[in-house]
C-alpha positions, -999 to 999 in steps of 0.1 A, spaced: 1 -1 0 15 33 -11 18 66 12 -14 78 0 -33 53 2 -24 43 44 -58 54 63 -54 80 87 -49 57 115 -14 48 100 -5 85 94 22 106 115 27 106 154 4 120 180 23 150 180 24 156 140 -15 144 140 -21 177 168 -2 200 149 -18 194 114 -52 189 128 -51 224 144 -32 239 111 -60 223 90 -88 245 111 -71 272 112 -72 278 72 -106 262 64 -124 286 87 -104 313 74 -121 305 35 -153 299 48 -163 328 73 -186 346 48 -208 313 44 -213 304 78 -219 339 85 -245 336 61 -257 307 67 -264 314 105 -282 345 97 -307 330 75 -311 299 100 -322 323 128 -349 339 107 -378 320 118 -404 347 99 -420 332 65 -410 345 32 -437 332 16 -462 350 37 -460 390 32 -485 388 67 -460 376 95 -434 406 83 -461 429 96 -444 448 120 -412 428 118 -381 442 138 -348 430 115 -338 423 78 -354 399 57 -331 376 41 -340 358 8 -316 331 -3 -278 330 -1 -269 358 -26 -296 385 -13 -282 376 24 -248 382 12 -256 415 -5 -276 428 22 -249 422 50 -223 441 28 -253 467 19 -264 473 61 -232 461 77 -203 461 51 -174 436 43 -165 430 78 -191 419 88 -185 390 68 -158 379 100 -183 388 125 -173 360 151 -139 351 135 -116 353 170 -141 325 183 -142 306 156 -108 304 149 -102 295 181 -129 267 177 -116 250 143 -77 248 158 -91 232 189 -118 213 170 -97 199 142 -69 189 169 -91 172 190 -114 157 167 -80 143 146 -65 133 178 -96 111 189 -97 97 156 -64 82 152 -61 71 188 -98 54 186 -89 37 149 -54 22 166 -73 10 196 -99 -4 176 -70 -21 155 -58 -38 186 -84 -61 188 -85 -95 190 -91 -110 154 -125 -121 162 -135 -90 172 -125 -63 142 -150 -46 130 -151 -38 87 -130 -8 81 -164 9 74 -179 2 109 -143 12 125 -142 45 103 -182 54 119 -173 47 156 -141 65 155 -153 95 134 -185 94 161 -160 91 193 -141 121 177 -169 142 169 -183 139 206 -153 142 221 -145 176 199 -176 190 204 -182 189 237 -146 200 245 -154 236 222 -191 245 226 -186 274 242 -163 285 214 -192 276 188 -218 298 209 -199 326 210 -190 325 171 -230 320 167 -239 352 190 -212 375 174 -222 363 137 -257 373 148 -254 403 160 -261 431 133 -257 471 137 -266 470 174 -233 451 194 -249 429 216 -208 419 232 -184 447 226 -155 421 227 -151 383 234 -139 393 272 -170 410 281 -190 386 261 -178 359 285 -181 376 317 -216 390 303 -229 350 297 -213 341 326 -229 369 351 -262 367 335 -266 328 323 -241 310 347 -220 281 334 -249 263 316 -251 294 296 -222 283 274 -238 250 270 -268 257 253 -276 232 227 -254 213 233 -276 178 233 -281 190 199 -245 196 188 -238 160 201 -270 147 183 -261 159 150 -224 157 156 -222 117 160 -240 108 132 -225 135 110 -188 124 120 -197 91 118 -214 93 84 -182 120 74 -153 96 79 -172 63 69 -178 79 33 -140 98 36 -121 62 42 -144 44 15 -140 70 -9 -102 81 -4 -85 48 -11 -104 43 -46 -92 79 -57 -62 73 -49 -59 56 -83 -70 83 -101 -47 110 -117 -63 144 -107 -41 178 -104 -26 187 -69 -30 160 -46 -73 168 -50 -84 136 -43 -85 138 -8 -106 169 -18 -130 153 -42 -132 126 -11 -143 150 19 -169 172 -3 -187 142 -13 -185 132 25 -196 162 41 -223 168 13 -237 134 21 -234 135 57 -245 176 63 -279 170 44 -286 139 65 -283 159 98 -290 197 89 -325 198 111 -304 195 146 -280 221 134 -310 245 128 -322 234 162 -291 237 179 -284 278 161 -318 290 177 -308 272 211 -276 290 212 -287 324 212 -319 319 238 -311 340 267 -314 373 276 -299 389 246 -320 370 220 -341 400 213 -310 420 206 -297 403 175 -301 413 141 -336 391 137 -357 405 166 -383 378 166 -363 346 173 -391 327 194 -382 313 226 -375 277 232 -383 267 265 -376 230 258 -350 208 248 -338 195 213 -374 172 210 -400 204 218 -378 230 197 -379 204 168 -421 204 170 -423 241 176 -402 250 144 -422 222 127 -454 240 138 -447 277 132 -428 273 99 -432 240 84 -403 216 77 -390 240 53 -380 261 87 -351 234 91 -335 236 66 -331 272 63 -298 277 50 -288 240 34 -280 252 5 -252 279 19 -243 252 45 -233 229 16 -214 252 -1 -200 262 31 -189 223 39 -182 214 6 -147 239 6 -146 230 43 -145 199 44 -121 200 9 -100 227 30 -99 206 60 -84 173 49 -66 189 17 -45 207 41 -40 183 65 -28 155 45 -3 184 30 6 198 69 13 162 74 32 148 48 53 178 49 60 177 86 65 134 85 91 147 51 111 172 72 113 141 102 132 118 78 149 145 67 164 154 99 167 118 114 185 109 78 209 141 84 
């Protein structure tokens, strides 16, 4: 088996995997930040676009589609608004990438050491490892995810003046639990998403390794296909997570002033959205989410593989000297 055809569990040392995962998260986040802001704005929009009566007395913008939302944000808030929440998001992606790839590698190696009679098929092994890595990474970095959402949801009127201020405000007014609002939806989403993502990725990566694609884009192509399939399957839970993350005393101060109050958990929020907005309400922002998911996963996996190969090459060069 060639180096390109190795599975993720066989690649690099632990420190190399941590650093490569962090670099991949940092680069991918910066590239897709504008799409992330657009997605969050659409997901938090609860009024019906097809019913003009629902717009009566509405305070805040009415976004219609990805490109119209982009134009509205640029016109009303300027180009820097597309990177709102970028500081917590960069920290989130760095930490998430490092934890995700380290846990995935460790879990697959652990499963690989099981006796032959207890070994899982490769696809099942990838699913379990992906789900485990996604759960741990999501839980550890969730406060940063919540901060990213709240900053992206801010309009011209700022709710939080800075990162440290937001941490103090949430801690004072909402307590420790305030940083984990919507966590159950996040874990409920990420377990199947990461499991499906790594299953699709490992399944597609080896066959694509035999194709002659330019610039090492085999890893990127596998990442795109895996991400689109997995993201579509779990998107309603992502919408629920975003709605729950902006609950609390600042709920009516974001760019959408009419964000409903959800008193229960994931199931009751799902029911409330369907009752108020129909099933389409669960998929607001799906188009831009897929546009975001594809380049995010492609850039992440491509950068991860390239960074890891560079570090392994440098290590080999140093050892030979």
